N, C-alpha and C positions, 0 to 999 in steps of 0.2 A: 762681649765683646766691647774692647774698648774704641772709643772715637777715633783713635789713630789707625786702629787695627780693620776700624770700617772705612775711613780714605784711603788708606793703603787697597782695601779688597775692590773699592770702586775704582780708584784707576788703574790696578791691574785688569777689571773687566773691560776697561774701557779701552786699554791696551789689546785687551785679547780681541775686543769686537774688531776693533780697527786691524788688527791681524788677518781677522777673516773677511773684513769686506774687501782688503786688500788681494785675497785669493781671488785667482784667475776662478775657480770653480764655486758656481752659485752655491747657495746652502740650501740643502733639502729639507724642508720642513719634517717634524719628527711629529708633529702633534696639531691636529685640525684646529680651527679655528673659525666661527666661535665656536665653544662649547657649553653646553645647558646643566644647571643643577637645580635642582629642587629645594624650595627654602622650607626649612626643618628638618631634612633629610643628610644623609651621608651623601656627599659629594664627592666625584672622581673628576681631576682634570689629566686625561688619558694622551699620554705619549707614548709612541711604538717606536722606541729604539731597537736597532738588529740586536744588540746583545745589553747586557745589562751594562750600564755605564760607571766608571770606574767614579766620577765625581758630578751631583746633582747640585745645582744651586737653584730655588726657589725664590722670587721676588714678588710682594705686593706691590700694588702702583706705588704704595707710600715708599715703602721700602727701597725701590729702584732708585728714586730719586737719595737715598741715603745711604745707598750702596750697602746695605746691611741686608743679607739674604734672611728672610723669616723662617727657612728651614734649609738643610742642607745635607746630603748623604755623600759621605768619601769613603772609599773600601770598606762598607759594611758598616760606618760609623754612622748615626744619625743625631743632628743636633739643631739650635737653632732656637730662637725667642719664641716661634709660633708653635715649634713641636713643644718645649718646655709648659707652655701656656695650657697645652692639649688642644689649641685650634686646630691644628694640621697634623697630619702626618704622612709617610711616604711609602709605596710600595717598592720591593726591590726593582723592579724595572724604571723606578726613577717619576713616575707617575706621582702626582700629587692626591692626598686624601684631605677633603676638607670634613670634619667630622661631624659638624653641624653648620648646613648653610644658611647664611645670614646676609640680610640687605647689601651690605658691605661687599658681600663677595661677587656681587654684579659689577664687574670691574675689569683691569688689563692685570694679567698677571705675567713676568718674566721669565721663563727658566734658560738657566745656561749649563749646559753639559761636557762633559769631555769623556771619551769610550777608555781611556788610559792615562795613565800618571804624564805621558809625553804627547798626549795630545792636547791642540788649543782647543778653548772651550767655544763652541758654537750658541749663540743666544736666538731664542724664541720666543715672540710675542705671543700671547693667547687671553683672546677677547672670552671674557666668562658671561653668561646670562642666566640671571636669577626667575626660574619658572615657579608662579603661584597658580597652582589648578583652582575653579572655581567649585563649589560645594555642589552645583547645578552642572552636571558636565555638559551640556548641550544650551545653544539658544533657547531662551524661555521667554514663550510670548505671551503677555499679560493676561488676555483674553482667554486662554485656556483655563478650564475648571480643576487642573490637577495637574500635578508636575509632570509631563510627558512631552516628548518631540514630537508626539502626532495625536493631534485630538481635534474636537467639534466643539463648536460654539454658534450660539445666535446672538445678534448684536443690534442695538440700535443707534448707536453712534457709528460711523463708519471709520473713525480714527484707532488706529492700532498700533500697538508697540512691542518691541521684541530689546531683552537685553541678556548682558553677559555681565555678573557681578565678580566682583574679587578674581580678578585675573592678571596676570602678566608674566611677559609684555604687553602690552595694548593687543588687541586686537580689532579688524573691521568688520562691522555689521551691513548687511544689505537686506532689504525686502523686495521680492519679488512677486509676480503672479504667475503662478505655474499655468498650461494650457498644454491641451493636446498638440500644440503645434511648437511648442518650447517656451521657457521662463521669459517672461514680458516685464521690461522696467517699469518703473512707476516712481515719481518725485518722494524722495525720502532727505528725513532731517535726522544726523548724524552727532551724537553729543557723545566726549569720554570725559569722565570726571576720576580724580585718583582718590581712593578709598582703603585706607587701611594701607596694607603692603601692596596693594595692586590698585586695579582699576574698574569703574563700571562703564562699559560701552552699551549704548542703548541707540537706536534706530525706529524713528515716527513716520508712519506715512497719515495722510489725512484722509483719504477713500479709497478703500480697499477695493471699493464696485468702480473703480473707474473703468473697468473693460465690461462687466456684466450686474447689473443691476440686483439681484439677487441672489446668486450663490457664487463663491468665490475661493479659489484655492490659493491660501498666502502661504509662501515659504521664506523662512530667515535664513540667511546663509554667514556663516563665520569666515574671516580670511585671515590666517594669521599662522603661526607656529604649528606644524603637525605634532599632534599627540597631547595640546593643552586640552583638547575638549575629545571626548569619547565619540560624540557625533558633531559635525560641522554643520547639520543641517536641522531646521525643525520644520514641522507643518502643521496649518491649522485650516480647516476645511470651515468657511465662515457661513452663516446664511443671515441675509438681511430681515429684522422682525418687522421692519415699519412697510414692508410692501405686504398687502392683503392678497396671498395666494389662495384664501378660497372663495373669490370670487370665479374662478375656471370650470368650466361646465363640465360635469362629471359623466362617466361613462358607466353606464348600467350594467352589472355583471351579477348573474344568478348562477348559483352553484350550488349542488347537491351536498347534504350533508355528508361527510365522510369523505368527501373527493379532494385530490389535489389541483391547485389553484396556482396558476402563476401570473402573475400582473407584469407586464413589459413597462421598462419604466419610457422609452424613446425608442422611435424605430430609426433612429441614425446612430453613430458612433458619440458616444460620451465619455469624458475622463472619469465625472464622478458624481455622486447624487446620495439624497438624502430620503430615506423611506419614513412619513408620519401617519399618524391615522387618528381619526375624531368616530367617538361611537354617535356623536351629534350631528343632528342635518345641519347645523350652522356653523361645522367644524370648528368652534369653540375645544378648548382643553384638549390639543392634541397632543397624542402620545408618541415621543419619537422611538422608531422601529429600530432601524440602522442605518448609518451611513457606512459609503466604500468608496475608494478612489482606485482606480485602475490604470494610473499612468505612472511613470517612473517607479517608485519604491513603493509598491501596492498596499493599502492596508485596509481592513473592513473592522468595524464594529457592531455587533447585534445585541439588542438591548432585549428582546422578545423570545423566549426558547422557542416559541411555536415557528418564527421565521427562519429562511434561510436566503442565502444570496443565489441566483442563478445566474445564465450567462448576460452579460452586458447590464449587470448591476437589475436585472428584473427580479422581483419580490416572489419567495415561493413558502406556500402554506402545504405541507404534504396532506394532512388530515384537516379540512375546513369543518367548524363547529361556529355553531349559532354565536356563539361569544365573539367569531370573528367579524360578524358583520359590520358595518361602518363606510367610512368615507376615507380610502386610502390616497395619500398625495405623495407622489415622486418629484422632488424639486431636484433637476437636474443640469449640468453644464458641462463645456468643455473649455471653460476659462475664457472665451470671447463671447460666446451666448448662451443663454440659461432658459429656461422652460418650466413648466408646470403638467404634471399630468394626473388626473385626479378618477378615480373610479370608485363609484357605488356599489358595494359588494352586499348581494341578499341571499341568504342563507335556506337553500330551500329541505326542507324534512320533508320526503315525501311518506305517505299513508295511503293505504286501499281501504274504499268503502265497502261497510259491512250493513247487510239487510238483514233487518230482524226478523228470523225463524229459520234463516240458512248456514250452510255449515261455509266456512270460508275455504274447507281443502276441497268441496264439491262443486261443481254445476248445481245451481239451485232450481228446483221445478215445484213450485207450491198450488196445493188445490185452493181456488179461489173463489170467491162471491163475485157478481156483477157489482157490487158497491163493496166499500170497506178503506181502510186505511193501510199506508204504507210507509215504514220507518226505515230510513238510511243515516248511516254514524259513518265519521271518519274521526279516527282520533290521532292526538299528539300530531298534526299535520303543521306546517309552517310555509308560508304567510296565511294569515286569516283567507279561508275561501268561502265559495257559497255551492249549497248544491243543490242540485234539479232533478226533476225524475222527467224522464222522457219514452218513447217508443224506440227501439233499436232501429225499425224500417221507418223508413217514410210511407209505405203502405200502411201498414198499423196506426197511423198516427191520427187518423178520423175514428179508429174502432173504441178509442179510450179517452178519457177525461180527467185530468190532475185539476184539482180545486183544494183552496182554504190551506195553502202550503204554508205551514208553521216552521219556521228555522229558530234553532237555539245554539247562543256559541259561549260555550266556558274555556277561560284562558287557565293553562295548566304552564305555568313557568313560561318557558321560550314559546309553547309550542299551544295548539287549540283545540277542543273537541267540538265538530260543529256534528249536529243533528236537524236532520230533515224528515217532519210527519205530513204526509198530505193524503188527500181523499181522493179516490178515484171514483169514476162510473163509467161501466162498460156500455157503449151505442149499441145499437139496434145491429142485427146479422153480424154477430159476434161468430169467428170462426173456430170458434172452441178454444184458442191457444194463443195468446199475445206475448211475445217479447219484449220486457220493460227493463229501462235503464236506469241506474242512480249514477250520476255523472258530476264530476268534480269540476267546477267553472272557476277560472283564475287568469290572470294575464301571464301566467308561467305555468299553465297547463301541461305543455310537454314535459316539465319536469317534476310534475306531481304525479302520484299514482291510478294507475288505469283505473277506468269506470268498472260497476259491478253489473252484472246482466242477470236477469231472472225470466223464468218461463212463467207465466200465469194461467192455469188449467181452470175450465171453467166446465159444469157437466153437461150443460145443452149449447146449442149454437145459437139459442134465440132466448130473448129476455123472457122472464115466466107471467109477465103481465100481458102479453099477448098468446093467442089462440091459435093454432093451425086450422085449414080448412080441411082438411083430409088425413087420416090416418098413414099416408106414406110420408108428407113431409113432415111427422114427427117422429115416425120409424128411422129414416134414414141419418138424419142428424144423430141420433141415439148410436147407431151402428157407427159410425166415422167417430165418435167419440170414444166408445167401448173400444174400439182396433188402436186409438192413438195411447189410452190411456194402457192397455196390454203393452205397446209399443215402449211407452215409459216406463212400466214397471218392471220389463224385461231387463233394460238400459241399466235402472237402478241396482236389478240385481247380479248383471253382470260387474257391474262396480264393486257392489257389496263383497261378491267372491274372490274378486282379485284383490281386495284389499285384504280379507281372510289369510291369502296365501302369501303376502307382502310382510316382509319384517317390520314391526311396528314403527313407528316414527312419531316422535317428539311433536306435538300439535303447540305451537306457539301459543303463548298468553295473548289473550285479545287483542292486549295493548301493542302487542308487537306488529300487529295488521300485517300478516305473512301475504304473499302475492295470492290472488284468485285466479285459478285454471278454469278455461272454456270447456264447453260441453264435448269438443273432439280432444279431450286432451289424453295423452299418449297411455299405453298399457303399462309405463316403466313409473309409472306414480309423479308424486309433485317433484318440485322444483328439491324442496328438502330430502326428499327420499332419494333422486337422484345424486344428490351431491354425498349423502350420507354412504351409498353404494359406493361412488366413484372413490371415495378415500379409502373404505374398507377394501377396496380391490386393489388399490397403489398399496396399503399398508401389507397387506397378503404378497405381493411381486417383492417389494421391499423385503421383505422377513426372508424369503427365500434365497437374496443377494446377500444379507449382511449376517444369516447363519450359515455360510459355505465359506469362511476363511480359511486359506491354506497354507500353514508356515511354512511347511516343507510339501513343494507338489506333488512327491512321488508318493507319500504316503497320505492316500486318498480318503483312507478310513479314518483321518484324523481331522475333523474338520473343527471349527472354531466361531462363537457367536463373535463379531467384530470387538464388541464392548469386552470381551475376555482378554484380546491382546492387543488391544489398542493402546498405543503410548502415543503422548504427544510430544511430537520432536520442535526443533525451532520453527519459530512462524515470523517471518519481519514484512514491513510494507515500505514503499517507495513514496518517501518523503521527496516532493519535488515543488512543496511553494515556491512561487516566484520571487525570487528576492532574496530566497536563500540557498544555502549548500543543498544539494542535492545527494541523498544518501537513502541507505535501508537503515530502518530505526525497527527496533524490537516491539511486537504486538503482545508477545505474553502466550497467552493459550487460542488455540484455535476457535474457542467459543468466543474471543473478542473479534473474529472476522465480523460479526454480525453487528456486535454492541460498542467496538471502539469507536468513538467518536470524530479520531483519525482516519476511519476508512469508510466514514458513511457515505454513502455513494449507492445509485439502485444498481450500478454496474462494477463488479468485481472481477479480478484477473488472477488465479492463484496459481503460481508458478512453481516449477519443481523438477528436477530432473528426473529420469524414469527409476524406478523403484523407490522415490523419496516419499511416496504415501498419499500421492494426490487421491487417485481412487479409494484408498481406505479411509481418508476423512470426509469423502461423501457417503461411505458407507455409514459412516460414525453418525453426522448428521442424520441420515436416515433412520438410525436405529433412536437416536437422541428425541424423533420428531414422533415416530409410531410408539414410542413408550411413555412420550410425556415428561421428560425427564427434567425436574424442575430448574436444575442450574445453566440448560440449555436456551439459547438465543431463540430457539426455534420453538419455545412452547406455546407462545401465543399464535403460531403460523397458521394460516386454516387448511393451505393445501402444497404439499412439497411435491415438485416434479424431479425426478432425477434419471438422466437421459446418458447413455454414454452412444457418444457421436461416431464412434466406430461402426455402431451398428445401422445408423442411419443415412446411407449411401442411396443417392437416387429419390430421397423421403423431402419432398419440398415443405411439406405442410407440418405443422405442429402437432397439431389435433391428431392428425393422422398417425404420426411418430409417437402418440402417447397411445393411443387406442391398439397400435400394431403390436408396440413393443413390451407396453407396460400392464394393460389389462388382458383379462384371459380370453381366448380366442370366442367365447360364447358368452361374452357380456353383452348385455343389452341395449348398453350405452352407447350413441353413433356417436360422431364426430360433431354434429353439431351439437349434442348434449353435452359434449367436453367443452365446445367453444362457449356455449353459454353459461356454465360453471365457472368456467375460468372469468369470465368476464364480470360474474358477480360474486365474486370470491372477497371478503373483506382483505385478506391477505394472502399473496400467492408468494414463495421462493420457488426459482429453476435452478437447479443444479446442473451445468453442462459440463459432461465429464470428458475429456480426451480431446481438446482442439486439435492437436499433433497427429492425431490418428482418424480427424474427419476427412471424409473421401471428396466431400462437396466444399472445400476450404474456398475454391476461387468462383462458385456458383452465386450468381446474382439475385437468381430466385428463389432460394431457400429461406423459411423463415428463420432458420436458426442465424444465418446472417444478420437477417432483420433485426432480430432480438438483442445481437451481438452489438450492433450498432445503434440500437434505443430507437429504430423504427418501428418496433412492435413490444409489447407488452410494456409501456414506460412506466407504469404505476408499481410493476412486479422489481423484486430482487432476483438479481441474474447472477449466479457465480461460475466463472469459466475456467475451467483448470486445464494447463498445457504446459509444454516446455519451455525454458524462457527464451530460447531459440526459434520459436514457431508461435508467435505472437499472430492476432489478427492483423490484417493489413490495415483497417479502419477501424477504429472504436472512438467513441466519445471522449472528449477532454477531462469530463469529470469521472471517468472509470479510474478505480483506485487499483495498484497493482500490488499485491503479496507473494511472497514467496514461501516455499518450504526450504530450511536450512538444513533438514537431516538429524542426526540422533547427535546429542552431546554425550559426554561421559555420563551424566546424570540420570538422561532417557534411557539410555544403554544398562544402566545397573538396574533402574527402574522393571524395564521389559523383564530381565532375568529373573526376577523376584516375582515378577506377577504372571509370567506366562511360561516359565523355564522349568525352575525348581521348586517354585514355593518361598514364601516367605522366611520359614525357619532353617533353609539347608545354608547356613552360613559358609560352612565349608566348600559346597560345590558352587557357589556364588563366587567365592575368592577365585577358585580354580579359572573357573571362565573367564574373569577377568583380568586374572594375570596372564594367562594367554593370549587373550585378544589384544593387550598391552604391550607384550613381548612381541608380535610378530607384527614388523614393519611393513610388510605386505597386504596388513588388513586395517591398517592405518586410515588408508582412504575408504577403502570396502565400509568401513564399519561405521562410517557417516550415513551410508544409503541404508533407511531403515531396512527394506526388503530384503538385502543379502546379508545383514546385519542377524535378523530375525532367521535365517538360514543358518550361518555360522553356529549362532548361539543354540540352536537345538541340537546341529549334528556335532557340536564340540561338546555337550554335554553327554551325548550316544555314543561318542567314540573315542576311543585314544587316538587313534591313529591320526585322525583331522588332525591332531595338535604338532604334529612334527612336518608338515609342509611348510615348505619355505617359497614360494613364490604364487603368483596368482594363476599361473597355469598348473601348474600342480595341483593347487586348492579347486581350481574347477574341476580338474581331470578327475579326480575322487570324488567330487560331488554327482560329476554326471555316470561314474560306476556306481554311487550309492543308487541313484536313480534307479539302473538296471537291476544291481544287486537285490533291490527291495523286492523287484518284480519276479527275478529268478527264484527266491525262497518259497514264493506262491506255484510255481508250477510243478506240473508231471516232470519226473526226469527226462521224457522222450521230447519235451517242448523246450528242455533247457538249450539244447543246443542250436535251436532255430534263434532262441533269444541271442544267444552269444553272437550270432552270425548278424544277426540285425544291429547290434550294440556296434561292432568293428565296422560294418560295411555300410557307410550314410553318404556316399559321394554325391546321389542325386540330390538331398536334404542340403550338403554345403553347398553345392551350385547353386541350389533355388536361392539360399540366404544370400549369398555374395551377389548374387544377378539384383536380389530384392534392395540390398542395401547402397548397392550402385548404381541405382535408378535415379532417375530423375526426381522421382517421387519418395522413394525411398519408405514404400510402402510395405508392410511386412505383415499383411494378410493375404489370404488366399481363400478362392471358394473350395468347398470339400472335395467336388469330384475332381476339379484340376487337382488338387495336391495327390489326391487318390493315385490319379492317372501317372503322376511324375515320381510318386517314389514307391509306389505298388502298393495293395490293400495289407499285405501283412505288417510291411514295415510301418505303413500309416496307424493301424490298430494298436502294433505294439509302443507308438512312442503319444499314442493317445492315452493308452492304460497308465503308462508311466507317468504321464503329467509334463513332457516337455513339451508336445502341444496340446492344446485347448482348442476345444470346439466351443460356437458362440452363436447361436440365432441370430439372424438380422431379416430385414425386408427390404424387400425390392418392389419399388413403384414404376409400374409401367403404362405412360399415356399415351404413347405412341398410336395413330389412327391406325385401327384395323383390328388392335387387339380385341379379343374376345372378353367380353365382362369380367368372365369367371378366371382372366389371367392376370388383370390388371395389379392385383395383388397377389404377390408370392413371396413365401418363407422361404429363407435359405441357412444353410447351416456354412459359416466361414471358419477358417484354423488359423491359428496366429500362435507365435510361441509363449510360452507362459511368462517369457520377459524380455526384453530386448538384448539383453546380455547373452542367453542362449541362441540368439540368432548370430550373435557377434562370433560365439564360440565356432559354430559349425562352418560360418564366412572366414573363419581363419585358416579352419583345416583344409580349404580349397585354397586360399590365397598361398598358403605355404606350399600344397602341392604343386601349384601352377610353377610357382620359382623354380621349386627343384627341379621338377622337369622338363621345364621349357627355360632354357637360357636366354631366349630373346623378349621373355615375358617383360614388355616395358611397363615399369613401376607409376612412372609419371602421366600417363595415358590410363593405365586401369584402374588407378586409384584418385582419379582426377576429383569425383565426388566423394572422395571418401576423406574426409579432413581429420586429421588425427584426435583434434580437440573434440568432435562429434562422436567418433566411435573407436576412443583410446584404447578398448580390449580389443578389437579386433586386430590392430598392431601388437598388443604385448600377446596375446596368445599365438598370434602366429609366429613372433620371436620365439617363444617358449616351446613350440612344437615341432620348429627345424633347425637347425641350428646354419644351414644353410642360406634359409629365408633370414634370418636372424641378421644376417652381416651385409645381405642386401638391402633388407627395410632400414638398418641402422645409417648406413650411407644415403637411401633415400631420405631420412627424417632431417638428417643434417643438413642439407639443403632447402628446408622449410622454415619460415621465419617463425621466430621461437622454439624450434624443436629442439634443440642443445638440451634442453633441462629437461623434456619429455624422454631425450633418448634414454636418460638414467633409468627410467623404469623400464623400458625394454630391454637393457642390457641384463638388469636384475632378472628377468625371466630365464636367461642363460644360467643356473645357479653353479655350473661347475666351470665357469670362466671368469669367476672374482677376482683375479689378477687385472684384467681388461676394463673390469667394472672400475675397482680403486684408481687407475691409472685415468682413467674418464673422470672420475669424481674428484682425484687432487687437480687435475688440469680446470677443470669448470671451477672449482673452488679458490684456485689462484687467480682467474682471471678476475673471482667478484661475481658474487648474484645481485640482479636485481629484479626485485618484486613491485611490479607495477599497478595502482589500480586500474589503468586500461588495459593489463591482460585478462585473458579468458580464465574462468575459476579453474578449470584444467590445469594452465600453465602455470597458476599460483600455486597451487597446491603440487603440483611436481616441484617446484623450485624449494618449497619448505621439506617436503619431501626429502630433497637432495640435500638439504641442510642438515635433518635429523640424521640421515644415513652417514652422513661425514662426521658428525659429532660423535655418533655412537661408534664409529671405526676410527677416532684420536685423528682424524684428518683437520687440519689447520684452514679455517676460513680467513681470509684475507680480508673481502670487502664485502658487504652488506647492505643494500640501498633499498628504504622504502619510500618507493616513489609515490605520493599522492594516493595513498591506499591506507594511511590510518585513520582507523575510526576510534579507538581506545585502548587505555593501559593498565591493566587488571594488576593493581601492586599486590593483592594477595596471592595471587597464583606463585611468580609472576608471569605476566603473559603480553604480548601487544597483539593487539585483535584488528584483524584487517576490515575495511568495508564491505567485503565478500562474507567474512562469516568465520575467515581462517585466524588460527593463534600461533604466534611464533613466541616458544617460550626461552626464556632466559638461560638454559642450560646450552644452546649452540655455542661454538668456540668460533668466534668470531673477534679479529683484531679489529675493524674498523667497522661502526655502526653510523648508518648517513639515516637520517631522518628528512626526506624534503617533499615540504607542501606549498605549491606553487598556486594551491585553488583556494586557499582559504587562511586567514591567521591562526595561531596556536596562542592558547590561551596560557596564563604563569601557571594553574594547575596541571595543565598538559605538558610544559617544562618541567616542572617539578616529578610527576610521573616519569617522564622520559626518562630524566636522569636518575631518578630513584632506579627504574627497571634496569638500565646501563649499569648501574653499581653491581647489581648482583650475576652480571656476567663475568664471570670468573677470568675469560680469556681476552676480555676486551680492551684495548688499549686508547682508544680513541674514539668520542662522539661527535657528531657532527649533525646539526639541527639547521637545515638553509631553507630558506625562501621566506620566512617571515621573521621580521624582527623580534625579540624579545620585548616584553613591556617595559614601561619608562620603570615601574615598581621593580623590577627583576635585579636581583642581587647575587654578588658571589657567594656570600657567606651562609646562605642556607644549603648553598649546594654541596659546600666544604663540610657541614654537618650532616648532610645526609650521607654523604660518603664516610666519613668518620662513622656514624653509626653502621655501618657494614663492615667494621673491625677491619679498616685498610689502615696498616700503619702510615701514621706523618713521615716517620724517619725514610722510608723506601719508596714514598709517592710524592709527585707533586701534580698540582693540580691548575691550570691556566685555563681561563675563559677569554676570549678574544674575538673580534672582529679579523675575518681577513679580507684583503682588499681585491682578491681576484674572484671573488665570490660575495654578492651583496646579501646582506642580510644572512649571515652565517655565525653561528654561535658556534665554537669548537673546545669540547673540552678533553684535553689529553690528558694521560695517566702515563708516566714514564716512570720504568724501574729506574734505579742507580746503576745497573749494570748497562744499562740503554744509554744512560747520559756519558758513563764512560766510553 
């Protein structure tokens, strides 16, 4: 362009600008200002024109003065010096592209544009700011010993510095002291220095211990443009090393070896603390154990694998050993005051004395002379102790004297062997027997082993040096002595006889120092024998349970060991770490329930809907424990207690429950024995199965509730199973929640191979899989392990089962199989009676409905009551079939006046094989009432029956009766979230597909929203609606995933929700919206979402709403992803843009040529 042309353009532009300024209408800005560019990257100066302009002229700050545009776009023609040099380019919508951003682009750009060749030019100035991101994406505190925004340091100098290097534009830094009462200002010195292409900002404080002299929490905050730093705040917990914290008087803590120890840091609320340990008495060479901050954004770092963090930053050591001895220091503070707490921990290793000549497993009786030596030894004890001989009673003290006591001590590592040898001399007039005792003497005597007692027997009651005056005085003592000897021999013989008839027990090595029992020891044997008998009886009980698994309840002669049919489903844990997003995360195997550090806790709740395998998992744990499975986390567990809570109604004592439920009726072990065994167990795991069926959920006197709340058995690991909707009212905050998510495709295939057809029968495996995949009605049910197991076995055995096309038809056929199997085993004359019982079940229907609609929704009945309600013949038949199941439970009565023989009563209770069967018979009652009684008010009678709790009751009722179907549909439409659930009920009337199709079309036209706040059933119903619509080629206008995105599986491809459900790319949706207002979306997630959307063949538009894309987000990668999916560029256009009416929305539009026309 010549100079004359440039001058002409400048005059023309000035004229046009003047024309615009004279216009009465103000110019509407089309370009935001300022706009940000990243140094060295491709930059965009975006202008949002309503339509592609006819002419666009871009000027740099220098070009505008000369009147020459650096780049121009006129009627699809691009030119100008900036374009020719490769510095600039332009988009079809007129936005400017800077191919590589330089510092000179930190300037003012001017754009003049006209929508047509007849329009006047509008002129807009855009301020651009060049950004330079620092290498360290957060404020860096110099005293941190690593590159991190959270750290700990010990300092001598109180001055600290924080800085950000290489950033543009400049930012402001501030150092604050964080307290539990808020952030406090402190004098700062700020400096800013140009450095290279950016700036270095720094801030310094002279005294970080301005408010508290020992421990402070320093926060460095950055203020500037958002997005320049990944984090605008760094935190340093800093300890003043010039203060001598060792002068604090320590509190003595004596704790037994292998016991749990908890050391409290402070008696009041604190904000942060540091735990240190010193093994020497002068507190030198301190070892850092952990530090923790619990205000604002919490963080903890632990440096010793043996310790963990308790409530209010207490220190926990779950199994204390000798190496844990030392001085423990907790330095704590709240920001304005601080303090130090010290503990001197001594670990006690108890041991029991041994007397030479005695057997430690029996009470000791020795024939003795009037003079002699006694030797007592205690091995592997800590701390070093003294031993002494004495008489057991004060009365006998004058009868014997101990002299010349010699004690030797041998050190064995961390413990001591102590031996005491003493002479004794019996004085005159001895009674013939003296009980003596070897006693441990120590300042921590109460934590050490018990003393050892024995009886010394003498031949006569007088010393041999004295003669009696008459024969009578000699004969009487001899007779008494003989009688005593005979009595002692009789006792010894009885004990010897009892030991011969008791299973032999391994006597521990002498070094183990097993406990010594006194002379009134129980006939049940030693502690070791009791414990072994207890474990043996538990294992026999558990074997009865895990060897009687029935995949198909009506085939009772086909029982399996749980390990034969157990297949792992999905297991997730609830990740609720403060300061992070709450979500369910995968755990992997059921065996990780005890081993995974993410779910490490003394209390765990395992959740799952009915039929998801909660009880089966507990049986598998019992199998693993009984058979010492090497891969099991329970292989080293001493004792496993498995209790089904539905059997414990009225049983307040856990020891009584174990005795009555788990042990045989003729067991010699008492409740006191069980208590003693558990209290001395090395490790115990308790499985409490079925809290949702526990009759005493609201009891405050039950041991079960105390165990759940950690008010009892605090050192035991406890797992409670229950439905997600029936959690305990109160449980410790440290409790870890897990849930079973059912069978995925991999688990279902593995079960078919393992338990149905075998590994080699590929044809049958494929047939069963194809059938289950083809049946839409089974897609939901097959995730329930119990139901899938039944379906898999029945599909394998019956071709007719594969022809069913609704849940009602399927269940009706399954019930007929129950009865049919029984009829095949009956004589001809009994078949008629069997058919009558099969068809006439009104009493059971009413019983089931009243149970589900009651306040407690208890579906367990006493056997006698059930027999009276349904009749003896009916009852016997349904028990034999397997629809009803008997179970023995215990009833404890402590009412005053109750005879002692009636305090404990065993009773038989009856329940349905599964809750689904209860809903089946209740549905018969509901549908019958609706048909027979026009005035039957659903809003009153179904008040306690929410469809999301008893979905199959509604679906069965709709399938059983067309009149009931219409009324129930009308009722459900008035319930919040009921529209999508209505579709599932429509499907039960298979002869009314036209109505179903119309309803599906209507719902799909309105759009479907799947929210993370919806119940699991509602989410499933929504996804199943989309699958049905897709299979029947019904277009889906709009689908929104609202705060429910968990991940995107590119290989499948499918979107996985936080509830574990999947949405495949096969759905025929036009507009897909992913809205996340509860968290940010990463760049990888952006890419995965777009990749997934590109595989949805019917998708016209994708919107990602609620989270702005990262600054590094670029259009190019998305275009390449879409192109790689064989999408022709000639037929499609792609646009990514921000919408003004919705903040932070990314929209990707795909428009066909015919749509544009």
